[in-house]
C-alpha positions as CSV (number, residue, x, y, z in Angstrom):
1,M,0.0,0.0,0.0
2,D,1.3,3.4,-0.9
3,L,2.3,5.8,1.9
4,P,-0.3,8.6,2.4
5,L,1.8,11.5,1.1
6,V,3.2,9.8,-2.0
7,G,3.0,12.3,-4.9
8,F,3.1,15.3,-2.6
9,R,6.2,17.6,-3.0
10,L,7.8,19.7,-0.3
11,V,10.4,22.4,-0.6
12,N,12.4,23.0,2.6
13,V,14.4,26.2,2.6
14,A,15.4,26.0,6.3
15,V,18.6,24.9,8.0
16,N,19.2,23.3,11.4
17,V,17.0,20.9,13.4
18,P,13.3,21.7,13.6
19,A,12.5,22.0,9.9
20,G,14.9,19.2,9.1
21,M,13.0,16.9,11.5
22,A,9.7,17.9,10.1
23,A,10.8,17.3,6.6
24,A,12.2,13.9,7.6
25,R,8.9,13.0,9.2
26,L,7.0,14.0,6.1
27,T,9.4,11.9,4.0
28,E,8.5,8.9,6.2
29,L,4.9,9.5,5.2
30,G,5.8,9.4,1.5
31,A,6.4,13.0,0.5
32,S,9.2,14.0,-1.9
33,V,11.5,16.7,-0.4
34,T,13.8,19.1,-2.0
35,K,16.1,20.8,0.5
36,V,17.4,24.3,-0.5
37,E,20.5,25.3,1.3
38,P,22.6,28.5,1.2
39,P,25.9,28.3,-0.7
40,E,27.8,27.5,2.4
41,G,25.5,24.6,3.3
42,D,23.5,23.8,6.4
43,P,25.4,24.4,9.7
44,L,24.0,21.2,11.0
45,Q,26.1,19.2,8.5
46,A,29.3,20.5,10.2
47,A,27.9,20.4,13.8
48,S,26.4,16.9,13.6
49,P,27.1,15.0,10.3
50,D,25.3,11.9,11.4
51,L,22.1,13.7,12.3
52,Y,22.3,15.8,9.1
53,E,22.5,12.6,7.0
54,R,19.6,11.0,8.8
55,L,17.4,14.1,8.4
56,T,18.2,14.5,4.7
57,D,18.1,10.9,3.7
58,G,16.2,10.6,0.4
59,H,16.1,14.3,-0.1
60,A,17.3,16.2,-3.2
61,V,19.7,18.8,-1.8
62,V,20.4,22.0,-3.9
63,R,22.4,25.0,-2.9
64,L,21.1,28.4,-4.0
65,N,22.1,32.0,-3.2
66,L,18.7,33.5,-2.6
67,K,20.1,37.0,-2.6
68,E,20.7,36.6,-6.3
69,E,17.8,37.0,-8.7
70,A,18.7,34.0,-10.9
71,D,18.7,31.7,-7.9
72,R,15.4,33.1,-6.6
73,G,14.0,32.3,-10.1
74,R,15.2,28.7,-9.7
75,L,13.5,28.5,-6.3
76,G,10.3,29.9,-7.9
77,E,10.4,27.0,-10.4
78,L,10.6,24.6,-7.5
79,L,7.7,26.2,-5.7
80,A,5.6,26.2,-8.8
81,A,5.7,22.4,-8.7
82,A,5.5,22.1,-4.9
83,D,2.7,21.4,-2.5
84,V,4.3,22.6,0.7
85,L,7.0,25.2,1.6
86,L,8.7,24.7,4.9
87,T,10.6,27.7,6.4
88,S,12.2,28.6,9.8
89,S,13.4,32.2,9.4
90,R,11.8,35.4,10.8
91,P,9.2,36.9,8.5
92,S,11.4,39.9,7.7
93,A,14.3,37.7,6.6
94,L,12.0,35.7,4.3
95,A,10.6,38.9,2.8
96,R,14.2,40.0,1.9
97,I,14.6,36.9,-0.3
98,G,11.2,37.1,-1.9
99,L,9.4,34.7,0.3
100,A,6.9,37.0,2.0
101,R,3.7,35.2,2.9
102,R,1.4,37.5,0.8
103,D,3.7,37.5,-2.2
104,L,3.8,33.7,-2.2
105,E,0.0,33.5,-1.8
106,R,-0.3,35.6,-4.9
107,R,2.2,33.7,-7.0
108,H,1.4,30.2,-5.8
109,P,-2.2,30.2,-4.5
110,G,-2.2,26.4,-4.0
111,L,1.0,26.3,-2.0
112,V,0.8,25.3,1.7
113,Q,3.1,27.4,3.8
114,V,4.4,26.1,7.1
115,A,6.5,28.7,8.9
116,I,8.5,27.6,12.0
117,V,9.1,30.6,14.2
118,G,10.6,31.1,17.7
119,H,7.6,32.8,19.3
120,A,3.9,33.1,18.5
121,A,2.4,36.2,17.1
122,P,3.0,39.1,17.6
123,D,6.6,38.1,18.5
124,Q,7.6,36.2,15.4
125,E,10.6,38.5,14.9
126,R,12.2,37.5,18.2
127,A,15.1,35.2,18.0
128,G,15.5,32.3,20.3
129,H,17.1,28.9,21.0
130,D,15.8,25.6,22.2
131,L,17.3,26.2,25.7
132,T,15.7,29.6,26.0
133,Y,12.3,28.3,25.1
134,V,12.4,25.5,27.6
135,A,13.9,27.6,30.3
136,R,11.2,30.3,29.9
137,H,8.6,27.7,30.6
138,G,10.2,26.1,33.6
139,L,11.5,23.0,32.0
140,V,15.1,23.4,33.2
141,S,16.3,22.6,36.8
142,P,19.9,24.1,37.1
143,P,22.5,22.8,37.1
144,G,20.9,20.0,35.0
145,L,20.1,20.5,31.4
146,P,17.5,18.8,29.1
147,Q,19.1,15.8,27.4
148,T,17.2,16.4,24.1
149,L,16.0,19.4,22.1
150,V,12.5,19.6,23.7
151,A,11.2,22.6,21.8
152,D,12.9,21.7,18.5
153,V,11.6,18.1,18.5
154,G,8.1,19.1,19.6
155,G,8.0,21.9,17.1
156,A,9.1,19.6,14.3
157,E,6.2,17.2,15.0
158,R,3.8,20.1,15.2
159,A,5.1,21.4,11.8
160,A,4.7,18.0,10.2
161,T,1.2,17.7,11.6
162,A,0.3,21.2,10.4
163,A,1.5,20.4,6.9
164,V,-0.6,17.2,6.7
165,A,-3.7,19.1,8.1
166,L,-3.4,21.9,5.5
167,L,-2.9,19.5,2.7
168,F,-6.0,17.7,3.8
169,A,-7.9,21.0,3.8
170,R,-6.6,21.9,0.4
171,E,-7.7,18.6,-1.0
172,R,-11.2,19.4,0.3
173,G,-11.1,22.7,-1.7
174,A,-9.7,25.2,0.8
175,G,-6.7,26.1,-1.4
176,G,-3.3,26.9,-0.1
177,R,-3.0,28.1,3.5
178,Y,-0.4,29.6,5.8
179,V,0.4,28.5,9.4
180,E,3.0,29.5,11.9
181,V,4.4,26.9,14.3
182,A,6.1,28.5,17.3
183,L,8.8,26.6,19.1
184,G,8.0,28.4,22.3
185,D,4.5,27.0,22.1
186,A,5.9,23.5,21.8
187,A,7.9,24.0,25.0
188,A,4.9,25.5,26.8
189,F,2.9,22.4,26.0
190,R,5.3,20.4,28.2
191,R,5.0,22.8,31.2
192,R,3.3,21.6,34.4
193,T,1.7,24.0,36.8
194,P,2.6,23.7,40.5
195,A,-0.7,22.1,41.2
196,E,-0.1,19.5,38.5
197,W,3.3,18.7,40.0
198,E,1.8,18.3,43.4
199,R,-1.0,15.9,42.1
200,W,1.6,13.8,40.2
201,A,4.0,13.6,43.1
202,S,1.2,12.7,45.5
203,E,-0.1,10.0,43.3
204,Y,3.3,8.3,43.0
205,D,4.7,9.3,46.4
206,V,7.7,11.0,44.9
207,P,9.2,14.3,46.2
208,I,8.3,17.2,43.9
209,A,11.9,18.2,43.4
210,A,12.8,14.7,42.3
211,V,9.9,14.6,39.8
212,A,10.9,17.9,38.2
213,V,14.5,16.9,37.8
214,S,13.6,13.5,36.3
215,D,11.1,15.0,33.9
216,N,13.5,17.6,32.7
217,A,16.3,15.1,32.3
218,Q,14.1,13.0,30.0
219,G,13.2,16.0,27.8
């Protein structure tokens, strides 16, 4: 039996972990992926070659300088044949390379746009990092640190789910749509309130401090 996304084409213009994991997940579901990297490549390839290879397995990787008109034209050709565009830059940065949301909606009305951002509206322009997202939502217990990228992984799954949902809506006649997936929201989803900690600790007869450290260590 064919995988559910066979025949759907995704263009990923993002670097690093969250979009890469989302693209890899959509590949597992059958989508074809073209990864567009800057001329210098994806920093993840140098930082973690094994992870980079896993996340790009089966993808067509091309390097384009999107500051150049000719290469933006080549990207436009890819998008004209694509079903999904996956990004992970701030909106202002995307606009500078011709990927503003409204411009894309005009040029490619059937294109599903999944934009991974650090923070939810109206703070999409704020930069961040996985550790800052999880720390902000009380998921770090110093001196211990999370053993996995909680926000990045959670955000990747949310981005993949959003892509599938918007493709489903498009197939039902909704046309191309745009969604933002905030990594900070993915971290917030893991947060427990003090009352929740107390109920959990009471149920399992575990000191609250031990529960918090154990949960954070597991990511």
